[in-house]
N, C-alpha and C positions, 0 to 999 in steps of 0.2 A: 504494500500500500504506500501511497504518497502522503507525506506529512510536511508541514511547514513549521520551522521553529521560530523563536522570538527574535531572531536576527533576519527573518524572512528568507532563510535558506530552505531549499527544498531537498528532502531526503527520501529515499525509498527504503522501506522496512519490510522484512518478512514478518507478516502479521499473523498472530500475535508473537512478539519477540520472546524467545526462550532463554537467551543468554545475554543478560543485561549487565553492564558495568556502569556504576554511578561514580562520578568524579567530584561530587559536591555533598558534604555532610547533611545539609538540610533536605536535599532531594533524595538522599538515601533513606532518611527517616520517612519521608513521604511515601516512597515505594513500599516500605513495610506497612505503613498505616493504610495504604490502598489495598493491601491484601496479598502482595507478592511474597514469595518465599524462595523456592529453589530457582526461580527465574533469574534472580540476582546472583551473579557469579563473582563479582569483584567490586571492592569499595576502597576508599582511601584510608590512610592511617588516622585521619581525623574524623572518620565517620563513627562516632562513639555511640550513637543511638541508631537502632536498639542494641543493647549490650550483647545479646547473643550473636548478632551479626558481627559485631566488632571482634568477638572472640573466635568466630568460626569461618567467616568469609575470607577469601583470598584478598590480601591487601596489595594495592598496585601503586604504592608510593604516596606522596603528598599531593595536595591539590595543585601546587605550582611545580612540583618535580615528580612527574609521573614516571613509573617504570614501564617504558614503552614495550620492551621485550616481554615482560610479564603480561601486559595487556594483550599483545598479539597472541601469546600462547593460550590465552583463555578463549580465543576465537569468538568474540562477542558478535551478536547480531544487532546490538544497539548499545550505544554509549550516550549517557546523559551528562551534559557538561553545563558550564555557566561562563558567560563572557568575562565577568570580573574575576572570578575565583580561579580560573584555569589559565594556563599559558597559551597564548594565541598560536605560536609556532607548533607547539605540541598538538594542539587541537587540529590544526590544519594537516599535520602529518597523519594523525589518526583518521581524519575525515577522508584522506586519500585511499584508505583501506577498509573502513567500516562506516556504517551509518552513524553519524554523530548529531544528536539533537542538542541545541544550545539555548539555554534560557538567558534572558536579559531583564533584570528586575531592579527597578528604582522605586516604583510606587506600590501601594497596597493593591491597586487594580492589576498591576503587572503580576504580582504574586498569585492572585486568584486565577488569572488567566493561565499562568504556568501550571497550576494544579489541574485546571480543566484540560489543558493540552496534554499533559503527562498522563492523565487518566485515559484520554482517548488513545494515546500512543501505546499504552501497555494493556489495553483492553479492560480497563477498570473505570469506565466513564460514569457509571451509576454511583460508585463509591466516591469518585471525585466530586460529583455534583452535591452529594450529601455532605461531604466535608466542607465545601464552599458555603453551603447554607448555614452550617453550624458556626463557621467563623464569622460570617456576616451578622448572625444573630447575636453572638457574644460582643461583637463590636458595637452593635446598636443599643445594647442594654448597659454598656459601660458608661459610668458617670465620670466625666473629666473633672479635674480640680477647678474650683470656682474661679480662682485667679491663676492664670497660666504662669508657672515659674520660669525664670530665665535660666537655662541649663547649658552647661558645657559638657559634652560627652567625649571622654578620652578613650582611645583605643590603643595607645602606645606610650611608652616611656623611654626617654633617651634615644631619639628626641621625642618630646611631647608631640603627639599627633591626635587630632580630634576628627570626629565625623561632622562634615559640613553639609552644604546643599548638594543636590543631585546624588543622594545616597538613600538606600533603603532605611538605614538607621534614622536619618533625618525625618523620613516619612513616619516612622514609628514614634519618634519623639512628638510629632504633631498629633498623632492619634492618642498618645498618652495624655496630651494636653499641655505640652511645654512649648516654650519659645526657644529655639536653638540660637544662642548668642553668636554663633559663628555661621549662621545661615548665609551671610554675605560672601562667604568663601565657598570654594568648590571642592567636592570629594573629600580627601583625607589629608589636609595640609599639616605640615609641621608648624608649630607656633613657639613663640618665646615666652618666658615667664612674664615679661613686661606686658605682653598682649593680654594676659589674664588680669594683671593688677590694674589695668586701665579700664576694665569693663565692669559693668554692673551685673553680677552673677548671683543668683539665688542658690543654685545647687550645682555641684560638680558630680557627674556620674563617672565612676571608674569601672569600666567594663571588665568582665571576667575573661574576655577574649577579644582580639587575638593575643594581646598582652595579658598575662594572668595577674591583674591587680589584686592585692590582698590587703588585709587590715593594716599591715605595717606601712602602707602607702598613704593612709588617711591623714596622718599628721603632716606629711610632706606637703600635701595640697592645702591643708588648713593653714599652714604658715604662709603660703602664697596668697590665699584668699580667705582671710580670717572671718569675713562676714558671710561666707557661703557655707551651706551645709554640704558635706562631702560624703557620698554614699557609694558603696560597692553595689553594682547592679549585674544582673544575669545577662551577659551578652547574647546568649542564645535567643532570649525572648525579645531582644531588640533587633537582632540581625538575621535570624533564621527564618526564611520564607518557607512555606510548606505547612505540614500538619502541626508543627510546633506553634503556629499562629493561634491554634485553639487555646493554648495556655497563656497567651500574651496578655489578654485583657483582664483576666483574674489577677495576674501578676501586677499589672498596672494599677489595679484597684488597691491591692495590698501596699504597693509602693506609695500611692497617693495618701493612703491612711497613715502610713509611717511618717510622711513628710508634712502632714497638715498640722 
């Protein structure tokens, strides 16, 4: 069958695919939650959900450094990738040998469309539609903070890097009900300490990934911005598109209660 991915590329897939490799942790979890099991033959070393797949599935390297020989040895009939998370040259190489479907996600709507398309791609369209309805329902009943907090969302340390505009994280910050103080910047820029000191910031979110911020880093940021609340946040719930979106809005509600 013929499919189109989110980069508007056309691929031909032996349908339904029976040997799938996922190159993206959030999309690996989605495949599991859509009901796939033996069809998924390879995942990355960062695909930690579900745990039993992490322990038992063949690992094909990291999202940016794929083991191309191992992927070829698995003879996939479908590879599911992402424009941002995977290396363009490696994806182009794999696409010359196998059907590669690529997602491209910045907005909440992009994420829902990805779920729909992946459901169609792996013959789980009914399950995908049900999942989308659940996510939309949880979004609709979520109550945002009455006053939008001004938030800086950190993804890295040394150098300090934040999530700015044109990112899925920025989209989720909006859905949480926050104003991203760095929305005037693009993507994931590095910033200086003085950039923080000169801004009005209510809260600093230190993400659990990709940099594993921990409690020991709280004081460091409190010294820089003594008037801001500094919190460790679950990066998966701000940056994983797919079935983990089901858990995002209950997490946002708990976070909002914690900071109110």
